[in-house]
DRENZA-759626 format. One record per atom (N, C-alpha, C): residue number from 1; chain; atom name; residue in three letters; x, z, y. Coordinates in steps of 0.05 Angstrom, whole numbers. Last residue first. Layout:
NUM  A  CA  ala  X  Z  Y
...
END
This chain:
115  A  N  lys  124  600  286
115  A  CA  lys  151  603  273
115  A  C  lys  170  617  291
114  A  N  asn  74  588  306
114  A  CA  asn  83  616  307
114  A  C  asn  110  620  293
113  A  N  ser  60  535  298
113  A  CA  ser  60  545  326
113  A  C  ser  71  574  328
112  A  N  asp  63  530  243
112  A  CA  asp  80  514  260
112  A  C  asp  82  525  288
111  A  N  ile  21  565  227
111  A  CA  ile  48  570  219
111  A  C  ile  68  555  238
110  A  N  trp  -23  538  249
110  A  CA  trp  -17  565  258
110  A  C  trp  12  572  251
109  A  N  arg  -21  490  219
109  A  CA  arg  -17  489  249
109  A  C  arg  -10  517  259
108  A  N  ser  -32  510  168
108  A  CA  ser  -7  496  174
108  A  C  ser  -1  495  203
107  A  N  met  -83  529  176
107  A  CA  met  -62  548  169
107  A  C  met  -35  535  175
106  A  N  leu  -109  481  184
106  A  CA  leu  -109  501  205
106  A  C  leu  -87  521  201
105  A  N  gln  -102  459  133
105  A  CA  gln  -90  445  157
105  A  C  gln  -89  465  181
104  A  N  arg  -130  493  99
104  A  CA  arg  -101  490  96
104  A  C  arg  -88  477  120
103  A  N  asp  -178  540  112
103  A  CA  asp  -171  512  119
103  A  C  asp  -140  509  118
102  A  N  lys  -186  593  104
102  A  CA  lys  -205  574  92
102  A  C  lys  -199  545  97
101  A  N  phe  -149  620  133
101  A  CA  phe  -148  624  104
101  A  C  phe  -167  604  90
100  A  N  cys  -161  611  186
100  A  CA  cys  -138  597  175
100  A  C  cys  -137  599  144
99  A  N  glu  -201  646  200
99  A  CA  glu  -208  617  196
99  A  C  glu  -186  602  182
98  A  N  his  -175  693  211
98  A  CA  his  -189  691  186
98  A  C  his  -197  662  180
97  A  N  pro  -108  691  238
97  A  CA  pro  -137  688  242
97  A  C  pro  -151  682  215
96  A  N  val  -61  739  225
96  A  CA  val  -68  712  219
96  A  C  val  -99  710  222
95  A  N  gln  -38  782  277
95  A  CA  gln  -54  778  253
95  A  C  gln  -60  748  249
94  A  N  arg  28  805  294
94  A  CA  arg  3  792  300
94  A  C  arg  -13  791  274
93  A  N  arg  84  817  295
93  A  CA  arg  63  837  299
93  A  C  arg  37  825  309
92  A  N  lys  121  782  278
92  A  CA  lys  112  779  306
92  A  C  lys  91  799  314
91  A  N  ile  127  799  225
91  A  CA  ile  150  798  243
91  A  C  ile  142  798  272
90  A  N  arg  74  792  206
90  A  CA  arg  87  819  206
90  A  C  arg  111  820  225
89  A  N  ala  68  736  212
89  A  CA  ala  51  755  227
89  A  C  ala  63  783  228
88  A  N  ile  106  717  175
88  A  CA  ile  109  711  204
88  A  C  ile  93  731  221
87  A  N  arg  81  737  129
87  A  CA  arg  108  745  136
87  A  C  arg  114  741  165
86  A  N  glu  33  709  130
86  A  CA  glu  33  738  133
86  A  C  glu  60  749  139
85  A  N  ala  53  656  123
85  A  CA  ala  39  664  148
85  A  C  ala  38  694  152
84  A  N  phe  73  660  71
84  A  CA  phe  91  654  93
84  A  C  phe  79  662  120
83  A  N  ala  26  672  42
83  A  CA  ala  49  690  41
83  A  C  ala  67  686  65
82  A  N  val  -4  625  54
82  A  CA  val  -14  652  61
82  A  C  val  9  672  62
81  A  N  gln  27  585  31
81  A  CA  gln  21  585  59
81  A  C  gln  13  613  69
80  A  N  lys  25  601  -23
80  A  CA  lys  51  601  -9
80  A  C  lys  47  600  21
79  A  N  ser  -29  594  -34
79  A  CA  ser  -18  621  -35
79  A  C  ser  10  623  -21
78  A  N  ser  -59  548  13
78  A  CA  ser  -46  555  -12
78  A  C  ser  -35  584  -11
77  A  N  ala  -124  549  43
77  A  CA  ala  -95  551  46
77  A  C  ala  -83  559  19
76  A  N  tyr  -176  506  17
76  A  CA  tyr  -165  532  24
76  A  C  tyr  -135  531  27
75  A  N  gln  -194  459  -3
75  A  CA  gln  -186  459  25
75  A  C  gln  -175  486  34
74  A  N  ser  -210  470  -54
74  A  CA  ser  -187  452  -50
74  A  C  ser  -177  452  -21
73  A  N  phe  -255  500  -63
73  A  CA  phe  -230  515  -57
73  A  C  phe  -206  496  -51
72  A  N  glu  -294  465  -78
72  A  CA  glu  -298  479  -53
72  A  C  glu  -272  494  -44
71  A  N  ser  -259  407  -104
71  A  CA  ser  -275  431  -106
71  A  C  ser  -278  445  -79
70  A  N  pro  -261  336  -108
70  A  CA  pro  -251  361  -95
70  A  C  pro  -270  384  -99
69  A  N  ser  -256  301  -170
69  A  CA  ser  -272  308  -146
69  A  C  ser  -262  334  -134
68  A  N  asn  -231  290  -216
68  A  CA  asn  -215  288  -192
68  A  C  asn  -231  295  -167
67  A  N  leu  -269  293  -256
67  A  CA  leu  -247  313  -256
67  A  C  leu  -231  313  -230
66  A  N  val  -300  248  -245
66  A  CA  val  -312  275  -242
66  A  C  val  -290  296  -240
65  A  N  ala  -274  203  -261
65  A  CA  ala  -272  210  -233
65  A  C  ala  -284  238  -227
64  A  N  ala  -287  192  -313
64  A  CA  ala  -264  209  -308
64  A  C  ala  -261  218  -279
63  A  N  asn  -327  157  -329
63  A  CA  asn  -335  183  -319
63  A  C  asn  -312  201  -312
62  A  N  ala  -306  109  -347
62  A  CA  ala  -328  108  -328
62  A  C  ala  -334  135  -315
61  A  N  asp  -267  127  -383
61  A  CA  asp  -259  112  -360
61  A  C  asp  -281  111  -338
60  A  N  ile  -302  150  -422
60  A  CA  ile  -283  167  -407
60  A  C  ile  -274  152  -381
59  A  N  trp  -328  104  -441
59  A  CA  trp  -343  125  -428
59  A  C  trp  -325  143  -411
58  A  N  gln  -284  77  -463
58  A  CA  gln  -299  65  -441
58  A  C  gln  -315  86  -426
57  A  N  ser  -271  113  -503
57  A  CA  ser  -251  107  -482
57  A  C  ser  -265  94  -458
56  A  N  leu  -316  109  -535
56  A  CA  leu  -310  135  -522
56  A  C  leu  -290  131  -499
55  A  N  ser  -311  56  -553
55  A  CA  ser  -334  64  -537
55  A  C  ser  -330  90  -523
54  A  N  arg  -260  59  -580
54  A  CA  arg  -264  41  -557
54  A  C  arg  -288  50  -541
53  A  N  arg  -269  96  -621
53  A  CA  arg  -248  101  -601
53  A  C  arg  -253  84  -576
52  A  N  ser  -339  110  -635
52  A  CA  ser  -313  95  -639
52  A  C  ser  -294  102  -616
51  A  N  val  -379  149  -625
51  A  CA  val  -376  136  -651
51  A  C  val  -349  123  -655
50  A  N  gln  -390  170  -576
50  A  CA  gln  -372  185  -593
50  A  C  gln  -366  172  -620
49  A  N  ala  -429  139  -553
49  A  CA  ala  -402  137  -542
49  A  C  ala  -381  151  -560
48  A  N  glu  -474  155  -580
48  A  CA  glu  -464  127  -584
48  A  C  glu  -436  124  -574
47  A  N  trp  -485  205  -559
47  A  CA  trp  -474  203  -586
47  A  C  trp  -462  176  -591
46  A  N  pro  -466  217  -490
46  A  CA  pro  -483  205  -511
46  A  C  pro  -469  202  -538
45  A  N  leu  -460  272  -455
45  A  CA  leu  -442  255  -470
45  A  C  leu  -458  243  -493
44  A  N  val  -487  283  -392
44  A  CA  val  -492  283  -421
44  A  C  val  -473  263  -434
43  A  N  ile  -454  322  -342
43  A  CA  ile  -462  296  -352
43  A  C  ile  -467  298  -382
42  A  N  gly  -430  360  -310
42  A  CA  gly  -458  363  -317
42  A  C  gly  -470  337  -328
41  A  N  gly  -376  356  -301
41  A  CA  gly  -394  340  -284
41  A  C  gly  -424  344  -290
40  A  N  thr  -355  391  -339
40  A  CA  thr  -348  394  -310
40  A  C  thr  -368  380  -293
39  A  N  leu  -377  372  -387
39  A  CA  leu  -383  399  -378
39  A  C  leu  -378  402  -348
38  A  N  ala  -355  319  -389
38  A  CA  ala  -384  323  -389
38  A  C  ala  -391  351  -379
37  A  N  ile  -300  330  -390
37  A  CA  ile  -311  315  -368
37  A  C  ile  -341  320  -366
36  A  N  arg  -298  358  -438
36  A  CA  arg  -290  372  -414
36  A  C  arg  -301  357  -389
35  A  N  arg  -314  317  -473
35  A  CA  arg  -331  341  -470
35  A  C  arg  -324  356  -445
34  A  N  ala  -269  284  -468
34  A  CA  ala  -296  274  -460
34  A  C  ala  -315  297  -456
33  A  N  phe  -230  316  -491
33  A  CA  phe  -228  308  -463
33  A  C  phe  -255  299  -452
32  A  N  arg  -249  321  -544
32  A  CA  arg  -245  345  -527
32  A  C  arg  -244  338  -497
31  A  N  ile  -247  266  -559
31  A  CA  ile  -273  281  -559
31  A  C  ile  -271  306  -541
30  A  N  gln  -192  256  -557
30  A  CA  gln  -211  241  -540
30  A  C  gln  -237  256  -537
29  A  N  lys  -174  291  -597
29  A  CA  lys  -165  294  -569
29  A  C  lys  -184  280  -550
28  A  N  glu  -197  269  -642
28  A  CA  glu  -205  296  -634
28  A  C  glu  -198  301  -605
27  A  N  thr  -215  200  -634
27  A  CA  thr  -196  221  -641
27  A  C  thr  -207  248  -630
26  A  N  ala  -267  161  -662
26  A  CA  ala  -255  174  -639
26  A  C  ala  -237  196  -648
25  A  N  pro  -252  115  -716
25  A  CA  pro  -268  137  -704
25  A  C  pro  -253  149  -680
24  A  N  leu  -246  44  -710
24  A  CA  leu  -234  70  -715
24  A  C  leu  -251  92  -703
23  A  N  glu  -270  -2  -693
23  A  CA  glu  -276  7  -720
23  A  C  glu  -266  35  -725
22  A  N  ser  -249  -14  -644
22  A  CA  ser  -277  -7  -645
22  A  C  ser  -286  3  -672
21  A  N  gln  -196  -28  -657
21  A  CA  gln  -202  -2  -644
21  A  C  gln  -231  6  -645
20  A  N  asp  -190  -57  -723
20  A  CA  asp  -196  -59  -694
20  A  C  asp  -202  -32  -683
19  A  N  pro  -136  -42  -768
19  A  CA  pro  -164  -44  -761
19  A  C  pro  -168  -45  -731
18  A  N  gly  -75  -83  -764
18  A  CA  gly  -91  -59  -771
18  A  C  gly  -120  -63  -764
17  A  N  gly  -49  -128  -745
17  A  CA  gly  -58  -127  -772
17  A  C  gly  -74  -103  -781
16  A  N  tyr  -36  -134  -693
16  A  CA  tyr  -16  -123  -710
16  A  C  tyr  -25  -119  -739
15  A  N  pro  -82  -151  -667
15  A  CA  pro  -60  -171  -671
15  A  C  pro  -38  -160  -689
14  A  N  asn  -144  -132  -693
14  A  CA  asn  -119  -122  -681
14  A  C  asn  -97  -142  -687
13  A  N  ala  -200  -176  -682
13  A  CA  ala  -181  -162  -699
13  A  C  ala  -156  -153  -684
12  A  N  gln  -233  -207  -653
12  A  CA  gln  -234  -178  -648
12  A  C  gln  -213  -163  -663
11  A  N  ser  -227  -257  -674
11  A  CA  ser  -218  -253  -647
11  A  C  ser  -218  -224  -639
10  A  N  asn  -202  -263  -739
10  A  CA  asn  -224  -253  -723
10  A  C  asn  -213  -248  -695
9  A  N  pro  -167  -322  -757
9  A  CA  pro  -168  -293  -753
9  A  C  pro  -191  -286  -735
8  A  N  gln  -187  -371  -803
8  A  CA  gln  -183  -364  -775
8  A  C  gln  -186  -334  -771
7  A  N  ser  -155  -359  -867
7  A  CA  ser  -177  -369  -850
7  A  C  ser  -172  -360  -821
6  A  N  gln  -93  -377  -894
6  A  CA  gln  -110  -356  -883
6  A  C  gln  -131  -369  -865
5  A  N  leu  -79  -409  -953
5  A  CA  leu  -82  -411  -924
5  A  C  leu  -101  -390  -915
4  A  N  ala  -33  -389  -1000
4  A  CA  ala  -62  -390  -993
4  A  C  ala  -63  -392  -962
3  A  N  phe  16  -425  -1032
3  A  CA  phe  9  -407  -1010
3  A  C  phe  -20  -410  -1003
2  A  N  val  51  -429  -1092
2  A  CA  val  27  -437  -1077
2  A  C  val  21  -416  -1056
1  A  N  met  107  -456  -1121
1  A  CA  met  96  -434  -1107
1  A  C  met  73  -443  -1090
END
């Protein structure tokens, strides 16, 4: 029985024997996520990034912070806070100050002081 010696494996090759990540095309899910990042942040999604899984993954990692940026509404009081504050206001026959609706911390303080 003769065994052929395998040449040195490519350092880029997948250790499990499949094709390298950089050789595989980007998945549909990756492309949708990258497009959502691009639309949200007003960023151009370059064609070169869409060619392979690895390049698109690197682009997503570099630009994913756009999705976590706070919006103008993130500081508003939550619907649960508003409902609870209005219930307290009805019981105490007071009005919730208008400033409280635009600042969740201010609403929280108003609720704590009027329980």
